[in-house]
C-alpha positions, -999 to 999 in steps of 0.1 A, spaced: -80 -453 -604 -106 -476 -593 -85 -508 -595 -58 -488 -575 -79 -474 -552 -96 -509 -541 -60 -525 -538 -46 -490 -520 -72 -477 -503 -63 -494 -463 -26 -490 -470 -10 -463 -445 16 -454 -467 -10 -443 -498 -16 -409 -497 -43 -406 -525 -45 -364 -521 -16 -351 -509 3 -324 -526 37 -329 -539 51 -304 -519 32 -318 -486 45 -355 -494 80 -339 -496 77 -322 -464 64 -352 -449 96 -376 -461 121 -349 -453 111 -347 -419 110 -386 -409 145 -394 -390 158 -423 -414 180 -409 -436 170 -433 -470 143 -457 -477 114 -440 -464 85 -439 -489 48 -434 -498 27 -438 -527 7 -407 -541 -22 -403 -566 -15 -381 -593 -35 -365 -621 -13 -363 -653 -19 -336 -677 -41 -355 -699 -66 -361 -671 -53 -398 -669 -48 -409 -631 -14 -426 -620 5 -430 -585 37 -421 -580 63 -436 -557 82 -411 -538 113 -423 -519 138 -403 -493 175 -409 -501 193 -389 -475 182 -355 -480 166 -357 -514 133 -372 -525 132 -393 -559 102 -399 -578 89 -424 -596 58 -429 -618 41 -465 -613 29 -475 -651 -1 -497 -657 -7 -519 -684 -21 -549 -696 8 -568 -679 3 -553 -646 18 -524 -626 57 -516 -633 82 -489 -626 109 -511 -646 95 -522 -677 110 -556 -670 95 -563 -641 53 -563 -635 30 -569 -605 -7 -573 -604 -12 -550 -579 8 -515 -566 13 -534 -530 30 -566 -548 51 -540 -566 61 -525 -532 63 -558 -514 91 -566 -540 111 -533 -537 112 -539 -499 134 -569 -504 149 -563 -534 162 -523 -549 163 -533 -583 160 -500 -605 158 -482 -572 185 -463 -554 173 -483 -519 153 -506 -508 120 -494 -496 125 -492 -458 103 -472 -440 66 -464 -450 57 -432 -443 19 -431 -428 -13 -413 -434 -15 -387 -405 
C-alpha cells in the first residue's frame, strides 16, 4: 500500500481508514444524486491491501475494486493507469465501465 499511499496521501477524496458504513453514509448525505465519489483503503480477506472506488448513483452506492498489477492500476482490464490519481482523472472525463462519470469528490472532514 506504500505506493498507493504516496500517490493518494494528500488527495481530499482519499479516505484511507473510513469504514464501509461511514463511506456509505457520507456519500448518501451529499446533495448530488449521481457521480459523487471517494476512494477508500481496504484490507481483503487474504490480508492484501487494495483500494476501492465508491460512486453514488441516485440513492445507491456502487463499489469498484481498484486492482494493481504489473501494468498499473485498473478497474476495467483494458484500461491501465500509472497511478490511482490518473485513473480518477480518466473516469472524470469518460465514464467507461462506470454507470456515470465521476463528478463531485466526497472530501475528508
